[in-house]
C-alpha atoms as an extended CHARMM CRD file, in Angstrom:
* protein
*
       286  EXT
         1         1  MET       CA             14.0600000000       32.8400000000       22.4650000000  PROA      1               0.0000000000
         2         2  THR       CA             13.8030000000       31.1520000000       25.2470000000  PROA      2               0.0000000000
         3         3  ARG       CA             13.6450000000       34.0150000000       28.3060000000  PROA      3               0.0000000000
         4         4  ALA       CA             15.4010000000       32.9970000000       31.5550000000  PROA      4               0.0000000000
         5         5  ALA       CA             14.0940000000       31.9990000000       34.7120000000  PROA      5               0.0000000000
         6         6  HSD       CA             13.2700000000       35.1160000000       36.5830000000  PROA      6               0.0000000000
         7         7  PRO       CA             15.3050000000       35.0640000000       39.6930000000  PROA      7               0.0000000000
         8         8  ALA       CA             13.9290000000       34.1600000000       43.0430000000  PROA      8               0.0000000000
         9         9  ASP       CA             16.6700000000       36.5790000000       45.2260000000  PROA      9               0.0000000000
        10        10  LEU       CA             18.0930000000       39.9180000000       44.2730000000  PROA      10              0.0000000000
        11        11  SER       CA             19.5920000000       40.0530000000       47.8730000000  PROA      11              0.0000000000
        12        12  VAL       CA             23.1310000000       40.6110000000       46.6550000000  PROA      12              0.0000000000
        13        13  LEU       CA             22.4590000000       43.6180000000       44.4600000000  PROA      13              0.0000000000
        14        14  ARG       CA             20.3270000000       45.2070000000       47.6670000000  PROA      14              0.0000000000
        15        15  GLU       CA             23.1440000000       44.7810000000       49.3910000000  PROA      15              0.0000000000
        16        16  ILE       CA             25.5550000000       46.2420000000       47.5990000000  PROA      16              0.0000000000
        17        17  ALA       CA             23.6330000000       49.0900000000       46.6400000000  PROA      17              0.0000000000
        18        18  GLU       CA             23.4550000000       50.0910000000       50.3980000000  PROA      18              0.0000000000
        19        19  ALA       CA             26.8180000000       49.1860000000       50.8660000000  PROA      19              0.0000000000
        20        20  CYS       CA             26.6810000000       52.3890000000       48.2620000000  PROA      20              0.0000000000
        21        21  ASP       CA             24.3650000000       54.3410000000       50.0640000000  PROA      21              0.0000000000
        22        22  LEU       CA             21.5040000000       53.8220000000       47.4680000000  PROA      22              0.0000000000
        23        23  ARG       CA             18.0750000000       52.2140000000       48.1670000000  PROA      23              0.0000000000
        24        24  LEU       CA             16.7850000000       50.6890000000       44.9200000000  PROA      24              0.0000000000
        25        25  SER       CA             13.1090000000       50.8740000000       44.9220000000  PROA      25              0.0000000000
        26        26  ALA       CA             10.6880000000       47.6950000000       43.6660000000  PROA      26              0.0000000000
        27        27  ALA       CA             10.0790000000       49.4630000000       40.4040000000  PROA      27              0.0000000000
        28        28  GLN       CA             14.1210000000       49.5200000000       40.2140000000  PROA      28              0.0000000000
        29        29  LEU       CA             14.8590000000       45.9130000000       41.2380000000  PROA      29              0.0000000000
        30        30  GLU       CA             12.5020000000       45.2390000000       38.6960000000  PROA      30              0.0000000000
        31        31  GLN       CA             14.2170000000       46.5400000000       35.7440000000  PROA      31              0.0000000000
        32        32  PHE       CA             17.3780000000       45.1760000000       37.2280000000  PROA      32              0.0000000000
        33        33  ALA       CA             15.5530000000       41.8460000000       37.1440000000  PROA      33              0.0000000000
        34        34  GLN       CA             13.9120000000       42.3280000000       33.5810000000  PROA      34              0.0000000000
        35        35  TYR       CA             17.3830000000       43.5890000000       32.1610000000  PROA      35              0.0000000000
        36        36  GLY       CA             19.4370000000       40.3180000000       33.9590000000  PROA      36              0.0000000000
        37        37  THR       CA             16.7540000000       37.9860000000       32.2700000000  PROA      37              0.0000000000
        38        38  LEU       CA             17.1510000000       39.4550000000       28.7650000000  PROA      38              0.0000000000
        39        39  LEU       CA             21.2110000000       38.8470000000       29.4810000000  PROA      39              0.0000000000
        40        40  LEU       CA             20.8000000000       35.4890000000       30.4350000000  PROA      40              0.0000000000
        41        41  SER       CA             18.3660000000       34.7420000000       27.3810000000  PROA      41              0.0000000000
        42        42  TRP       CA             20.5860000000       37.0110000000       24.7220000000  PROA      42              0.0000000000
        43        43  ARG       CA             23.4620000000       35.4280000000       25.4850000000  PROA      43              0.0000000000
        44        44  GLU       CA             22.5560000000       31.9080000000       23.9110000000  PROA      44              0.0000000000
        45        45  ARG       CA             22.3580000000       33.9800000000       20.4040000000  PROA      45              0.0000000000
        46        46  ILE       CA             25.5410000000       36.6700000000       20.7890000000  PROA      46              0.0000000000
        47        47  ASN       CA             28.4380000000       36.4860000000       23.1940000000  PROA      47              0.0000000000
        48        48  LEU       CA             27.1330000000       39.3250000000       25.7680000000  PROA      48              0.0000000000
        49        49  THR       CA             28.4990000000       37.9340000000       28.6430000000  PROA      49              0.0000000000
        50        50  GLY       CA             30.5530000000       34.5890000000       30.0970000000  PROA      50              0.0000000000
        51        51  ILE       CA             28.1370000000       34.8190000000       32.8730000000  PROA      51              0.0000000000
        52        52  THR       CA             25.6100000000       32.4950000000       33.3750000000  PROA      52              0.0000000000
        53        53  ASP       CA             23.9160000000       32.9490000000       36.7570000000  PROA      53              0.0000000000
        54        54  TRP       CA             21.9810000000       35.2080000000       38.7280000000  PROA      54              0.0000000000
        55        55  GLN       CA             24.6490000000       35.6040000000       41.5400000000  PROA      55              0.0000000000
        56        56  GLY       CA             27.6100000000       36.1290000000       38.7520000000  PROA      56              0.0000000000
        57        57  LEU       CA             25.3910000000       39.2370000000       37.5150000000  PROA      57              0.0000000000
        58        58  GLN       CA             24.7940000000       40.7770000000       40.5120000000  PROA      58              0.0000000000
        59        59  ARG       CA             28.2550000000       40.7040000000       41.7020000000  PROA      59              0.0000000000
        60        60  THR       CA             30.2190000000       41.2780000000       38.9500000000  PROA      60              0.0000000000
        61        61  LEU       CA             28.2070000000       43.3400000000       36.2750000000  PROA      61              0.0000000000
        62        62  PHE       CA             25.5460000000       44.8430000000       38.4750000000  PROA      62              0.0000000000
        63        63  GLY       CA             27.7050000000       45.3980000000       41.6030000000  PROA      63              0.0000000000
        64        64  ASP       CA             30.6230000000       46.9560000000       39.8620000000  PROA      64              0.0000000000
        65        65  ALA       CA             28.4780000000       49.1660000000       38.0100000000  PROA      65              0.0000000000
        66        66  LEU       CA             26.5030000000       50.5180000000       41.4530000000  PROA      66              0.0000000000
        67        67  ALA       CA             30.1360000000       51.4160000000       43.0620000000  PROA      67              0.0000000000
        68        68  LEU       CA             30.3310000000       53.7970000000       40.6190000000  PROA      68              0.0000000000
        69        69  VAL       CA             27.3020000000       55.6320000000       41.5490000000  PROA      69              0.0000000000
        70        70  PRO       CA             28.7170000000       57.9300000000       44.4330000000  PROA      70              0.0000000000
        71        71  LEU       CA             31.5370000000       59.0060000000       42.0040000000  PROA      71              0.0000000000
        72        72  ILE       CA             29.1570000000       59.5500000000       39.6630000000  PROA      72              0.0000000000
        73        73  LEU       CA             27.1160000000       61.4590000000       41.9760000000  PROA      73              0.0000000000
        74        74  HSD       CA             30.2290000000       63.3980000000       43.6320000000  PROA      74              0.0000000000
        75        75  TYR       CA             31.8580000000       64.5080000000       40.3030000000  PROA      75              0.0000000000
        76        76  CYS       CA             28.6780000000       65.5380000000       38.6110000000  PROA      76              0.0000000000
        77        77  GLN       CA             27.7140000000       67.9800000000       41.7370000000  PROA      77              0.0000000000
        78        78  ILE       CA             30.9890000000       69.2450000000       41.7350000000  PROA      78              0.0000000000
        79        79  GLN       CA             30.8700000000       70.4750000000       37.6030000000  PROA      79              0.0000000000
        80        80  ARG       CA             27.5840000000       71.6650000000       38.5760000000  PROA      80              0.0000000000
        81        81  SER       CA             27.3860000000       74.0300000000       41.4690000000  PROA      81              0.0000000000
        82        82  GLY       CA             31.5130000000       73.8000000000       43.0870000000  PROA      82              0.0000000000
        83        83  GLY       CA             29.3280000000       70.8660000000       44.9640000000  PROA      83              0.0000000000
        84        84  CYS       CA             30.2970000000       68.3900000000       47.5890000000  PROA      84              0.0000000000
        85        85  SER       CA             33.3060000000       68.6600000000       49.6790000000  PROA      85              0.0000000000
        86        86  SER       CA             33.3890000000       64.7970000000       49.6930000000  PROA      86              0.0000000000
        87        87  LEU       CA             32.0040000000       61.3440000000       48.9490000000  PROA      87              0.0000000000
        88        88  GLN       CA             30.1480000000       61.5780000000       52.3010000000  PROA      88              0.0000000000
        89        89  ASP       CA             28.3650000000       64.4070000000       51.4860000000  PROA      89              0.0000000000
        90        90  ALA       CA             27.3710000000       63.3000000000       48.0320000000  PROA      90              0.0000000000
        91        91  ALA       CA             25.4640000000       60.8310000000       49.8100000000  PROA      91              0.0000000000
        92        92  HSD       CA             24.4920000000       62.6230000000       52.6380000000  PROA      92              0.0000000000
        93        93  ALA       CA             22.8300000000       64.5970000000       49.8710000000  PROA      93              0.0000000000
        94        94  THR       CA             20.9110000000       61.8970000000       48.5320000000  PROA      94              0.0000000000
        95        95  GLY       CA             19.5720000000       60.6120000000       51.8370000000  PROA      95              0.0000000000
        96        96  GLY       CA             20.3330000000       56.9220000000       50.4470000000  PROA      96              0.0000000000
        97        97  SER       CA             17.0990000000       57.9170000000       47.7580000000  PROA      97              0.0000000000
        98        98  SER       CA             16.6130000000       55.4960000000       45.0990000000  PROA      98              0.0000000000
        99        99  THR       CA             15.9670000000       59.1290000000       42.8570000000  PROA      99              0.0000000000
       100       100  ALA       CA             19.1670000000       60.3760000000       43.3140000000  PROA      100             0.0000000000
       101       101  SER       CA             18.8250000000       63.6650000000       41.5960000000  PROA      101             0.0000000000
       102       102  ILE       CA             21.3880000000       64.6590000000       38.8620000000  PROA      102             0.0000000000
       103       103  PRO       CA             19.8290000000       66.5680000000       36.0020000000  PROA      103             0.0000000000
       104       104  GLY       CA             21.8520000000       67.5510000000       32.9970000000  PROA      104             0.0000000000
       105       105  CYS       CA             24.7460000000       64.7740000000       33.5450000000  PROA      105             0.0000000000
       106       106  GLN       CA             26.0960000000       63.5720000000       30.1970000000  PROA      106             0.0000000000
       107       107  LEU       CA             27.9500000000       60.3710000000       30.9010000000  PROA      107             0.0000000000
       108       108  LEU       CA             29.0040000000       58.0410000000       27.7880000000  PROA      108             0.0000000000
       109       109  ASP       CA             30.0270000000       54.6720000000       28.3300000000  PROA      109             0.0000000000
       110       110  VAL       CA             32.6090000000       53.4140000000       25.6000000000  PROA      110             0.0000000000
       111       111  GLY       CA             32.5920000000       49.7860000000       24.2370000000  PROA      111             0.0000000000
       112       112  THR       CA             29.9580000000       49.4330000000       26.1710000000  PROA      112             0.0000000000
       113       113  GLY       CA             28.8620000000       45.8810000000       25.0860000000  PROA      113             0.0000000000
       114       114  ALA       CA             25.9340000000       44.7700000000       26.6870000000  PROA      114             0.0000000000
       115       115  GLY       CA             25.7930000000       48.0120000000       28.2190000000  PROA      115             0.0000000000
       116       116  ILE       CA             28.0040000000       47.6100000000       31.3280000000  PROA      116             0.0000000000
       117       117  PRO       CA             28.0620000000       49.3730000000       33.5360000000  PROA      117             0.0000000000
       118       118  GLY       CA             25.7710000000       52.0720000000       31.5230000000  PROA      118             0.0000000000
       119       119  ILE       CA             22.6810000000       50.6870000000       31.8620000000  PROA      119             0.0000000000
       120       120  PRO       CA             22.6810000000       49.4920000000       35.3200000000  PROA      120             0.0000000000
       121       121  LEU       CA             24.2200000000       53.2480000000       35.9010000000  PROA      121             0.0000000000
       122       122  LYS       CA             21.2450000000       54.5790000000       34.1060000000  PROA      122             0.0000000000
       123       123  LEU       CA             18.7330000000       52.5720000000       36.1810000000  PROA      123             0.0000000000
       124       124  ALA       CA             19.5780000000       53.3790000000       39.7720000000  PROA      124             0.0000000000
       125       125  LEU       CA             19.9930000000       57.2980000000       38.2040000000  PROA      125             0.0000000000
       126       126  PRO       CA             17.0700000000       57.6380000000       36.1680000000  PROA      126             0.0000000000
       127       127  ASP       CA             17.6140000000       61.5130000000       35.4090000000  PROA      127             0.0000000000
       128       128  LEU       CA             21.1060000000       60.6000000000       34.2610000000  PROA      128             0.0000000000
       129       129  ASN       CA             21.9160000000       61.3480000000       30.1680000000  PROA      129             0.0000000000
       130       130  LEU       CA             23.4130000000       58.1530000000       29.2500000000  PROA      130             0.0000000000
       131       131  THR       CA             25.3410000000       57.7480000000       25.5000000000  PROA      131             0.0000000000
       132       132  LEU       CA             26.4460000000       54.1140000000       24.7190000000  PROA      132             0.0000000000
       133       133  LEU       CA             29.2670000000       53.6400000000       22.2010000000  PROA      133             0.0000000000
       134       134  GLU       CA             29.3520000000       49.9350000000       20.8200000000  PROA      134             0.0000000000
       135       135  ALA       CA             31.0970000000       48.9860000000       17.7650000000  PROA      135             0.0000000000
       136       136  THR       CA             28.8750000000       45.7620000000       17.1380000000  PROA      136             0.0000000000
       137       137  GLY       CA             25.8550000000       45.6280000000       15.2260000000  PROA      137             0.0000000000
       138       138  LYS       CA             24.3730000000       42.7980000000       16.7350000000  PROA      138             0.0000000000
       139       139  LYS       CA             25.2130000000       44.2270000000       20.5540000000  PROA      139             0.0000000000
       140       140  VAL       CA             24.0090000000       47.4540000000       19.5050000000  PROA      140             0.0000000000
       141       141  ALA       CA             20.3240000000       45.3950000000       18.4220000000  PROA      141             0.0000000000
       142       142  PHE       CA             20.1000000000       44.3590000000       21.8680000000  PROA      142             0.0000000000
       143       143  LEU       CA             21.0890000000       47.5770000000       23.5130000000  PROA      143             0.0000000000
       144       144  GLU       CA             17.9790000000       49.3240000000       21.6900000000  PROA      144             0.0000000000
       145       145  HSD       CA             15.8930000000       46.0170000000       22.7610000000  PROA      145             0.0000000000
       146       146  VAL       CA             16.6710000000       46.2400000000       26.3430000000  PROA      146             0.0000000000
       147       147  LEU       CA             15.8050000000       50.0680000000       26.4680000000  PROA      147             0.0000000000
       148       148  GLN       CA             12.4330000000       49.8390000000       24.9090000000  PROA      148             0.0000000000
       149       149  ALA       CA             11.6760000000       46.5710000000       26.9340000000  PROA      149             0.0000000000
       150       150  LEU       CA             12.6270000000       48.7270000000       29.7300000000  PROA      150             0.0000000000
       151       151  GLY       CA             11.0820000000       51.9870000000       28.6630000000  PROA      151             0.0000000000
       152       152  LEU       CA             14.4200000000       54.1230000000       29.5670000000  PROA      152             0.0000000000
       153       153  THR       CA             14.5910000000       57.6630000000       28.0560000000  PROA      153             0.0000000000
       154       154  HSD       CA             17.5580000000       60.2230000000       27.7040000000  PROA      154             0.0000000000
       155       155  VAL       CA             19.4850000000       57.3850000000       26.2020000000  PROA      155             0.0000000000
       156       156  LEU       CA             21.2320000000       57.6390000000       22.9770000000  PROA      156             0.0000000000
       157       157  VAL       CA             22.8410000000       54.3500000000       21.2230000000  PROA      157             0.0000000000
       158       158  ILE       CA             26.0330000000       55.0460000000       18.7820000000  PROA      158             0.0000000000
       159       159  GLN       CA             27.4690000000       52.0800000000       16.5780000000  PROA      159             0.0000000000
       160       160  GLY       CA             31.1100000000       52.9900000000       15.9310000000  PROA      160             0.0000000000
       161       161  ARG       CA             34.6550000000       53.0780000000       17.1560000000  PROA      161             0.0000000000
       162       162  ALA       CA             35.9360000000       55.1970000000       19.8630000000  PROA      162             0.0000000000
       163       163  GLU       CA             38.5170000000       55.8760000000       17.6410000000  PROA      163             0.0000000000
       164       164  GLU       CA             36.5120000000       57.5290000000       15.2770000000  PROA      164             0.0000000000
       165       165  ILE       CA             33.7120000000       59.1030000000       16.7850000000  PROA      165             0.0000000000
       166       166  ALA       CA             36.0460000000       60.9620000000       19.3150000000  PROA      166             0.0000000000
       167       167  HSD       CA             36.8120000000       63.1820000000       16.3370000000  PROA      167             0.0000000000
       168       168  ASN       CA             33.2890000000       64.0290000000       15.7380000000  PROA      168             0.0000000000
       169       169  PRO       CA             32.8160000000       67.3840000000       17.1050000000  PROA      169             0.0000000000
       170       170  GLY       CA             29.4300000000       66.3350000000       18.2520000000  PROA      170             0.0000000000
       171       171  TYR       CA             31.1510000000       64.2300000000       20.5140000000  PROA      171             0.0000000000
       172       172  ARG       CA             34.1930000000       65.3000000000       21.2440000000  PROA      172             0.0000000000
       173       173  GLY       CA             34.8740000000       67.1990000000       24.0780000000  PROA      173             0.0000000000
       174       174  HSD       CA             31.0070000000       66.9180000000       24.8390000000  PROA      174             0.0000000000
       175       175  PHE       CA             30.8540000000       64.7060000000       27.9720000000  PROA      175             0.0000000000
       176       176  ASP       CA             30.5580000000       65.4190000000       32.1820000000  PROA      176             0.0000000000
       177       177  LEU       CA             31.2780000000       62.3150000000       32.6050000000  PROA      177             0.0000000000
       178       178  VAL       CA             33.1390000000       58.9040000000       30.8120000000  PROA      178             0.0000000000
       179       179  THR       CA             33.0900000000       55.6300000000       31.5350000000  PROA      179             0.0000000000
       180       180  ALA       CA             34.2220000000       52.2700000000       30.5660000000  PROA      180             0.0000000000
       181       181  ARG       CA             34.3630000000       48.0770000000       32.1270000000  PROA      181             0.0000000000
       182       182  GLY       CA             36.8030000000       45.7070000000       30.5670000000  PROA      182             0.0000000000
       183       183  LEU       CA             37.6840000000       47.6290000000       27.3060000000  PROA      183             0.0000000000
       184       184  ALA       CA             41.7750000000       48.2190000000       27.3570000000  PROA      184             0.0000000000
       185       185  PRO       CA             44.7300000000       48.5550000000       30.2320000000  PROA      185             0.0000000000
       186       186  LEU       CA             44.5500000000       52.0690000000       31.2100000000  PROA      186             0.0000000000
       187       187  PRO       CA             47.0870000000       54.1550000000       28.6280000000  PROA      187             0.0000000000
       188       188  THR       CA             45.0860000000       52.4380000000       25.6740000000  PROA      188             0.0000000000
       189       189  LEU       CA             41.5520000000       53.6940000000       27.5880000000  PROA      189             0.0000000000
       190       190  LEU       CA             42.7840000000       56.9570000000       28.4450000000  PROA      190             0.0000000000
       191       191  GLU       CA             43.4200000000       57.7100000000       24.6720000000  PROA      191             0.0000000000
       192       192  LEU       CA             40.2310000000       55.9520000000       23.6090000000  PROA      192             0.0000000000
       193       193  CYS       CA             38.1190000000       57.8740000000       26.3740000000  PROA      193             0.0000000000
       194       194  LEU       CA             39.3490000000       61.3110000000       27.5130000000  PROA      194             0.0000000000
       195       195  PRO       CA             38.9930000000       63.0940000000       24.4220000000  PROA      195             0.0000000000
       196       196  PHE       CA             35.1940000000       62.4870000000       24.5910000000  PROA      196             0.0000000000
       197       197  LEU       CA             35.8010000000       65.1300000000       28.2700000000  PROA      197             0.0000000000
       198       198  HSD       CA             34.7850000000       68.7870000000       28.7020000000  PROA      198             0.0000000000
       199       199  VAL       CA             38.1860000000       69.9840000000       30.0160000000  PROA      199             0.0000000000
       200       200  GLY       CA             37.1130000000       69.7470000000       34.0500000000  PROA      200             0.0000000000
       201       201  GLY       CA             35.5430000000       66.5230000000       33.5050000000  PROA      201             0.0000000000
       202       202  TYR       CA             35.8310000000       63.0770000000       35.0020000000  PROA      202             0.0000000000
       203       203  GLY       CA             36.7190000000       59.6110000000       33.7980000000  PROA      203             0.0000000000
       204       204  ILE       CA             35.6510000000       57.2950000000       36.0560000000  PROA      204             0.0000000000
       205       205  PHE       CA             36.9200000000       53.2290000000       35.3380000000  PROA      205             0.0000000000
       206       206  PRO       CA             36.3950000000       49.9020000000       37.6910000000  PROA      206             0.0000000000
       207       207  LYS       CA             39.6200000000       48.1880000000       37.0900000000  PROA      207             0.0000000000
       208       208  GLY       CA             41.1280000000       45.0510000000       39.0120000000  PROA      208             0.0000000000
       209       209  PRO       CA             43.4390000000       44.1690000000       41.3150000000  PROA      209             0.0000000000
       210       210  ARG       CA             46.4870000000       45.1150000000       39.3050000000  PROA      210             0.0000000000
       211       211  VAL       CA             45.6190000000       48.2350000000       38.8550000000  PROA      211             0.0000000000
       212       212  ASP       CA             48.9140000000       49.7370000000       40.3790000000  PROA      212             0.0000000000
       213       213  VAL       CA             50.9200000000       48.1770000000       37.0530000000  PROA      213             0.0000000000
       214       214  GLU       CA             48.3350000000       50.0180000000       34.9970000000  PROA      214             0.0000000000
       215       215  ILE       CA             48.8410000000       53.4510000000       36.9580000000  PROA      215             0.0000000000
       216       216  HSD       CA             52.7350000000       53.1300000000       36.4080000000  PROA      216             0.0000000000
       217       217  ALA       CA             52.4700000000       52.3810000000       32.9880000000  PROA      217             0.0000000000
       218       218  ALA       CA             49.8940000000       55.1500000000       31.9850000000  PROA      218             0.0000000000
       219       219  HSD       CA             52.2370000000       58.2910000000       33.2810000000  PROA      219             0.0000000000
       220       220  TYR       CA             53.2550000000       59.2780000000       29.8370000000  PROA      220             0.0000000000
       221       221  ALA       CA             50.1500000000       58.8630000000       28.5390000000  PROA      221             0.0000000000
       222       222  LEU       CA             48.3720000000       60.7380000000       31.1620000000  PROA      222             0.0000000000
       223       223  HSD       CA             50.8520000000       63.7380000000       30.3900000000  PROA      223             0.0000000000
       224       224  ILE       CA             50.3030000000       63.6010000000       26.4210000000  PROA      224             0.0000000000
       225       225  LEU       CA             46.4780000000       63.7450000000       26.9240000000  PROA      225             0.0000000000
       226       226  GLY       CA             46.1370000000       66.0130000000       29.4690000000  PROA      226             0.0000000000
       227       227  GLY       CA             44.8350000000       64.1720000000       32.6550000000  PROA      227             0.0000000000
       228       228  THR       CA             45.4350000000       63.4480000000       36.4580000000  PROA      228             0.0000000000
       229       229  ILE       CA             44.5620000000       60.4640000000       38.1960000000  PROA      229             0.0000000000
       230       230  VAL       CA             42.6560000000       62.2000000000       41.5460000000  PROA      230             0.0000000000
       231       231  ASP       CA             41.6980000000       59.0620000000       43.3200000000  PROA      231             0.0000000000
       232       232  VAL       CA             41.5790000000       55.0930000000       43.5350000000  PROA      232             0.0000000000
       233       233  ARG       CA             39.1350000000       53.3540000000       45.4450000000  PROA      233             0.0000000000
       234       234  THR       CA             37.6970000000       50.1560000000       46.5370000000  PROA      234             0.0000000000
       235       235  PRO       CA             34.1460000000       49.8700000000       46.4260000000  PROA      235             0.0000000000
       236       236  PRO       CA             32.9570000000       49.4750000000       50.2430000000  PROA      236             0.0000000000
       237       237  HSD       CA             31.3120000000       45.5440000000       49.7710000000  PROA      237             0.0000000000
       238       238  PRO       CA             33.1610000000       42.4480000000       50.2280000000  PROA      238             0.0000000000
       239       239  ALA       CA             31.8690000000       41.2710000000       46.8930000000  PROA      239             0.0000000000
       240       240  LEU       CA             33.5910000000       43.9520000000       45.0140000000  PROA      240             0.0000000000
       241       241  ALA       CA             36.9060000000       43.2770000000       47.0450000000  PROA      241             0.0000000000
       242       242  THR       CA             39.0930000000       42.9700000000       43.6780000000  PROA      242             0.0000000000
       243       243  THR       CA             37.3100000000       46.1260000000       42.1760000000  PROA      243             0.0000000000
       244       244  ARG       CA             39.3430000000       49.3590000000       42.1380000000  PROA      244             0.0000000000
       245       245  ILE       CA             38.3060000000       52.6130000000       40.7610000000  PROA      245             0.0000000000
       246       246  VAL       CA             40.6520000000       54.8980000000       38.9710000000  PROA      246             0.0000000000
       247       247  VAL       CA             39.2160000000       58.3570000000       38.7090000000  PROA      247             0.0000000000
       248       248  VAL       CA             41.1020000000       61.0620000000       36.0480000000  PROA      248             0.0000000000
       249       249  ARG       CA             40.2060000000       64.6940000000       36.0190000000  PROA      249             0.0000000000
       250       250  LEU       CA             40.9110000000       66.3560000000       32.1410000000  PROA      250             0.0000000000
       251       251  ASP       CA             42.7420000000       69.2080000000       32.9610000000  PROA      251             0.0000000000
       252       252  ARG       CA             43.3930000000       70.3580000000       29.1080000000  PROA      252             0.0000000000
       253       253  PRO       CA             41.9790000000       69.8530000000       25.7230000000  PROA      253             0.0000000000
       254       254  VAL       CA             43.1620000000       66.3920000000       24.3300000000  PROA      254             0.0000000000
       255       255  PRO       CA             45.6020000000       67.2290000000       21.0180000000  PROA      255             0.0000000000
       256       256  SER       CA             43.4900000000       66.9850000000       18.0620000000  PROA      256             0.0000000000
       257       257  ASN       CA             45.4070000000       64.0540000000       16.7910000000  PROA      257             0.0000000000
       258       258  TYR       CA             44.2050000000       61.6840000000       19.7010000000  PROA      258             0.0000000000
       259       259  PRO       CA             42.9860000000       59.1370000000       19.3420000000  PROA      259             0.0000000000
       260       260  ARG       CA             44.9500000000       57.2780000000       16.6370000000  PROA      260             0.0000000000
       261       261  ARG       CA             43.4830000000       55.4630000000       13.9040000000  PROA      261             0.0000000000
       262       262  ALA       CA             41.6210000000       52.8670000000       14.7010000000  PROA      262             0.0000000000
       263       263  GLY       CA             43.3730000000       49.7050000000       16.2100000000  PROA      263             0.0000000000
       264       264  ILE       CA             46.7150000000       51.4550000000       16.6600000000  PROA      264             0.0000000000
       265       265  PRO       CA             45.7330000000       52.6570000000       20.6080000000  PROA      265             0.0000000000
       266       266  GLN       CA             45.4550000000       48.7720000000       21.5800000000  PROA      266             0.0000000000
       267       267  LYS       CA             48.5860000000       47.8000000000       19.2480000000  PROA      267             0.0000000000
       268       268  ARG       CA             51.0400000000       50.7000000000       19.9220000000  PROA      268             0.0000000000
       269       269  PRO       CA             49.7180000000       51.9890000000       23.5400000000  PROA      269             0.0000000000
       270       270  ILE       CA             51.0720000000       55.9400000000       24.5680000000  PROA      270             0.0000000000
       271       271  LEU       CA             53.9780000000       54.2420000000       27.2560000000  PROA      271             0.0000000000
       272       272  SER       CA             57.1520000000       56.8280000000       26.5780000000  PROA      272             0.0000000000
       273       273  ARG       CA             57.9210000000       59.5660000000       24.9310000000  PROA      273             0.0000000000
       274       274  GLY       CA             60.1260000000       58.1180000000       22.5690000000  PROA      274             0.0000000000
       275       275  THR       CA             56.6300000000       55.3840000000       21.4590000000  PROA      275             0.0000000000
       276       276  ALA       CA             54.9590000000       58.8890000000       21.1470000000  PROA      276             0.0000000000
       277       277  ALA       CA             57.3770000000       60.5820000000       19.0740000000  PROA      277             0.0000000000
       278       278  ARG       CA             57.5510000000       57.2750000000       16.5350000000  PROA      278             0.0000000000
       279       279  GLU       CA             53.7910000000       57.0450000000       16.1710000000  PROA      279             0.0000000000
       280       280  ASP       CA             53.9650000000       60.7870000000       15.6220000000  PROA      280             0.0000000000
       281       281  GLU       CA             56.2840000000       60.0770000000       12.4870000000  PROA      281             0.0000000000
       282       282  LYS       CA             54.1420000000       57.0360000000       11.6650000000  PROA      282             0.0000000000
       283       283  GLU       CA             50.6740000000       58.7710000000       11.6770000000  PROA      283             0.0000000000
       284       284  GLY       CA             52.0200000000       61.9080000000        9.8880000000  PROA      284             0.0000000000
       285       285  ILE       CA             52.0100000000       64.5120000000       12.5520000000  PROA      285             0.0000000000
       286       286  SER       CA             55.0000000000       67.2780000000       12.9110000000  PROA      286             0.0000000000
């Protein structure tokens, strides 16, 4: 396999990290460089990303992931100890450190693909306990290669579909945090992701500039699934000006019939009381 050239400049990545109150060490930057090299070389064989250059990787893939770091620190700390009262407190607790500590925090990245945002989050937060869920075997092989090449520990890769894995009692209701990038519009995303959270856990989802439309469409899905939107945030760096981060808290257990069978959440999302009732009839749910 042909290896892509090592980047000469990771300044965009450093700037985004600093804007998010995170200072990456030389060792962490080297891991990002290795990961980017693997992404650009493996994309010649499998469909990992349409991005072909280092600037795009830093802005679009790594940057979107690093923008989640302050929120992950904040909501992990809330769950562990009643924690920080604000995102500013969370940033102060790390002191802009490259070794921010969130021991024991369990995060699931659903439909992770090439490992985005999960692997960049693990590189930035080494204490994070990370699970990557991906249905495509070739992408799973890439993820396992990355973990070995970068020497990452406390990372589990699961091959499967969210609609099936979310009904496994070993994973349902297990996680503190769940995330996903570019997986589906918000009503479908909630059905696929919220069942993995314990009550009081949070979904942290990077979305695009039309997020208000998705939030409006997701109102009934939130009602059915037991979630509440607690924040919608714009990352603090110009390179991420079109990104919006939606934070959803799970307030009660997701009903046992969700998510529905594979493919149904995408084809027939929960959009209204009428559509939910018709889907229950089709699934044989009384």
